[in-house]
C-alpha positions as CSV (number, residue, x, y, z in Angstrom):
1,M,36.5,-1.5,8.6
2,A,35.1,1.7,10.1
3,N,33.0,2.3,7.0
4,A,31.7,-1.3,7.0
5,M,30.7,-0.9,10.7
6,R,29.0,2.5,10.0
7,G,27.2,0.9,7.0
8,D,26.0,-2.0,9.2
9,F,24.8,0.4,11.9
10,M,23.0,2.5,9.4
11,T,21.4,-0.6,7.8
12,V,20.1,-1.8,11.1
13,S,18.8,1.7,12.0
14,E,17.3,2.2,8.5
15,N,15.6,-1.3,8.6
16,K,14.0,-0.5,12.0
17,K,12.7,2.8,10.7
18,F,11.4,1.1,7.5
19,C,9.6,-1.5,9.5
20,E,8.0,1.2,11.7
21,K,6.8,3.0,8.6
22,L,5.3,-0.2,7.2
23,A,3.5,-0.9,10.5
24,F,2.0,2.5,10.7
25,H,1.0,3.0,7.0
26,T,0.3,-0.6,5.8
27,A,-0.9,-2.5,8.8
28,P,-4.3,-3.6,7.5
29,T,-2.7,-5.0,4.4
30,L,0.0,-6.8,6.3
31,L,-2.6,-8.3,8.6
32,G,-4.8,-9.5,5.7
33,I,-7.9,-7.3,5.8
34,K,-7.0,-4.9,3.0
35,C,-5.7,-5.8,-0.5
36,G,-3.2,-3.0,-0.8
37,S,-1.6,0.1,0.8
38,L,0.5,2.9,-0.7
39,I,3.3,4.5,1.2
40,S,5.4,7.6,0.3
41,L,8.9,7.4,1.6
42,T,11.8,9.9,1.4
43,T,14.2,8.5,-1.2
44,S,17.3,9.7,0.7
45,E,16.2,8.1,4.0
46,F,15.9,4.5,2.7
47,T,17.7,2.1,0.4
48,L,14.3,1.1,-1.0
49,D,15.4,-1.5,-3.6
50,A,17.2,-3.4,-0.9
51,Q,14.4,-2.9,1.7
52,S,11.8,-4.1,-0.8
53,E,13.9,-7.1,-1.8
54,L,14.4,-8.1,1.9
55,F,10.7,-7.6,2.6
56,N,9.7,-9.7,-0.4
57,S,12.1,-12.5,0.5
58,K,10.7,-12.8,4.0
59,A,7.0,-11.9,3.5
60,A,6.4,-14.1,0.4
61,V,5.4,-16.9,2.7
62,K,2.4,-14.8,3.7
63,G,1.6,-13.7,0.2
64,L,2.8,-10.2,0.8
65,V,4.6,-8.1,-1.8
66,A,6.3,-4.7,-1.8
67,K,6.6,-3.0,-5.2
68,I,8.2,0.4,-6.0
69,L,5.7,2.2,-8.2
70,C,7.5,5.5,-8.8
71,S,10.5,7.6,-7.7
72,C,9.5,11.2,-8.2
73,G,12.1,13.7,-7.0
74,S,12.7,13.2,-3.3
75,R,9.9,10.7,-2.7
76,T,9.3,7.1,-3.7
77,L,5.9,5.4,-3.8
78,V,5.9,1.8,-2.5
79,F,2.9,-0.3,-2.9
80,V,2.4,-3.2,-0.5
81,Y,-0.2,-5.8,-1.3
82,N,-1.7,-9.1,-0.4
83,E,-1.6,-11.3,-3.5
84,K,-4.7,-13.4,-2.7
85,L,-6.8,-10.3,-1.8
86,M,-5.5,-8.4,-4.8
87,K,-6.4,-11.2,-7.3
88,R,-9.9,-11.3,-5.9
89,R,-10.1,-7.5,-6.1
90,L,-9.0,-7.4,-9.7
91,A,-11.5,-10.1,-10.7
92,D,-14.4,-8.0,-9.5
93,P,-16.4,-6.9,-12.6
94,Q,-17.0,-3.4,-11.2
95,V,-13.2,-3.0,-10.6
96,Q,-12.6,-4.2,-14.2
97,E,-15.0,-1.7,-15.5
98,I,-13.3,1.2,-13.8
99,L,-9.8,0.0,-14.9
100,T,-11.0,-0.5,-18.5
101,R,-12.2,3.1,-18.5
102,Y,-8.6,4.2,-17.9
103,G,-7.0,2.0,-20.5
104,Y,-6.1,-1.1,-18.5
105,P,-6.4,-4.1,-20.9
106,E,-8.8,-6.8,-19.8
107,N,-7.6,-9.8,-17.8
108,M,-4.2,-8.2,-16.8
109,G,-2.3,-9.9,-14.0
110,I,-1.3,-8.1,-10.8
111,D,2.2,-7.2,-12.1
112,E,0.9,-5.9,-15.4
113,C,-1.8,-3.8,-13.7
114,L,0.7,-2.3,-11.3
115,D,3.2,-1.6,-14.1
116,Y,0.4,0.2,-16.0
117,L,-0.6,2.1,-12.8
118,S,3.1,3.1,-12.4
119,S,3.3,4.4,-16.0
120,R,0.1,6.4,-15.3
121,I,1.5,7.9,-12.1
122,R,4.7,9.0,-13.9
123,G,2.8,10.2,-17.1
124,C,-0.3,11.9,-15.7
125,A,-0.6,15.6,-14.8
126,D,-3.1,14.6,-12.1
127,F,-2.6,11.6,-9.9
128,P,-4.5,8.6,-11.4
129,H,-7.6,8.3,-9.1
130,E,-8.3,4.7,-10.1
131,V,-5.6,3.9,-7.6
132,G,-8.4,3.6,-5.1
133,V,-9.4,0.2,-6.5
134,F,-5.9,-1.1,-5.8
135,L,-6.2,0.3,-2.2
136,G,-9.4,-1.7,-1.6
137,Y,-11.7,1.4,-1.5
138,P,-15.3,0.6,-2.3
139,T,-15.9,1.1,-6.0
140,E,-18.8,3.5,-5.4
141,D,-16.4,5.7,-3.4
142,V,-13.8,5.5,-6.2
143,V,-16.4,6.4,-8.8
144,G,-17.9,9.1,-6.5
145,F,-14.5,10.7,-6.0
146,I,-13.7,10.8,-9.7
147,E,-17.2,12.1,-10.8
148,N,-17.3,14.7,-8.0
149,K,-13.6,15.7,-8.5
150,G,-13.1,15.0,-4.7
151,E,-16.0,17.3,-3.6
152,N,-19.5,16.5,-2.2
153,F,-18.4,13.5,-0.1
154,K,-20.3,12.4,3.0
155,F,-17.3,12.3,5.2
156,C,-13.5,11.8,5.0
157,G,-11.5,9.1,6.9
158,C,-8.9,6.9,5.2
159,W,-10.6,8.0,2.0
160,K,-13.5,10.2,0.9
161,V,-16.8,8.4,1.4
162,Y,-19.7,8.7,-1.1
163,G,-21.4,5.4,-0.4
164,C,-22.3,3.6,2.9
165,E,-21.1,5.8,5.7
166,E,-21.7,3.2,8.5
167,K,-19.7,0.4,6.7
168,A,-16.8,2.9,6.0
169,R,-16.7,3.9,9.6
170,R,-16.4,0.3,10.8
171,T,-13.7,-0.3,8.2
172,F,-11.7,2.7,9.4
173,E,-12.0,1.5,13.0
174,N,-10.7,-2.0,11.9
175,Y,-7.8,-0.4,10.1
176,E,-6.9,1.6,13.2
177,K,-7.0,-1.5,15.3
178,C,-4.5,-3.1,12.9
179,R,-2.2,-0.1,13.2
180,R,-2.3,-0.1,17.0
181,F,-1.6,-3.8,17.1
182,L,1.4,-3.8,14.8
183,C,2.9,-0.5,16.1
184,G,2.4,-1.9,19.7
185,K,4.3,-5.0,18.8
186,L,7.2,-3.0,17.4
187,N,7.2,-0.8,20.5
188,E,7.5,-3.9,22.6
189,G,10.6,-4.9,20.8
190,S,9.4,-7.2,18.0
191,D,10.4,-6.5,14.4
192,I,7.7,-6.5,11.7
193,Y,8.4,-10.1,10.7
194,Q,8.1,-11.4,14.3
195,A,4.9,-9.4,14.7
196,L,3.5,-11.1,11.5
197,K,4.8,-14.5,12.7
198,I,7.2,-14.8,9.8
199,S,10.3,-16.7,10.8
């Protein structure tokens, strides 16, 4: 009985912490203005299979999905995405051109693309920089980063900007507004699902 109670307590505590991490790191995706967000979590701190399953069962109504991409040592990469926005993103010819360059077969669905990305994360010596297209970065910035090996950027915010600086700054401000809103809701006592109006 004591172990069950301790497990229940830890689950509640862990779930609260997981929701706080989601709010801070993936707010623009959760609020529908960004197609995807990647979050790195400590494997020992969270039961990530269970947390992802719970999130997916509740957030499916909003078209939100959490997918574990890779568990590497003490860290696990979780990708949170908006299905509608991700489908639109992957249909973009410029995005398809970038992905084809890295071996992604044409007309892959979201799951197949993310499985392929996962295999590249686990198999590449360097982190696969095409990840930027899944995170909604402008294609000119993804290409600019790859071609310049991360150097010669105009400025750095949520990503390194090579294209339109003004548009990027506005986007970064909107992302920060999303973060403040969701984190504020959690600080007021809501959980992530109440904040997203998911019953």
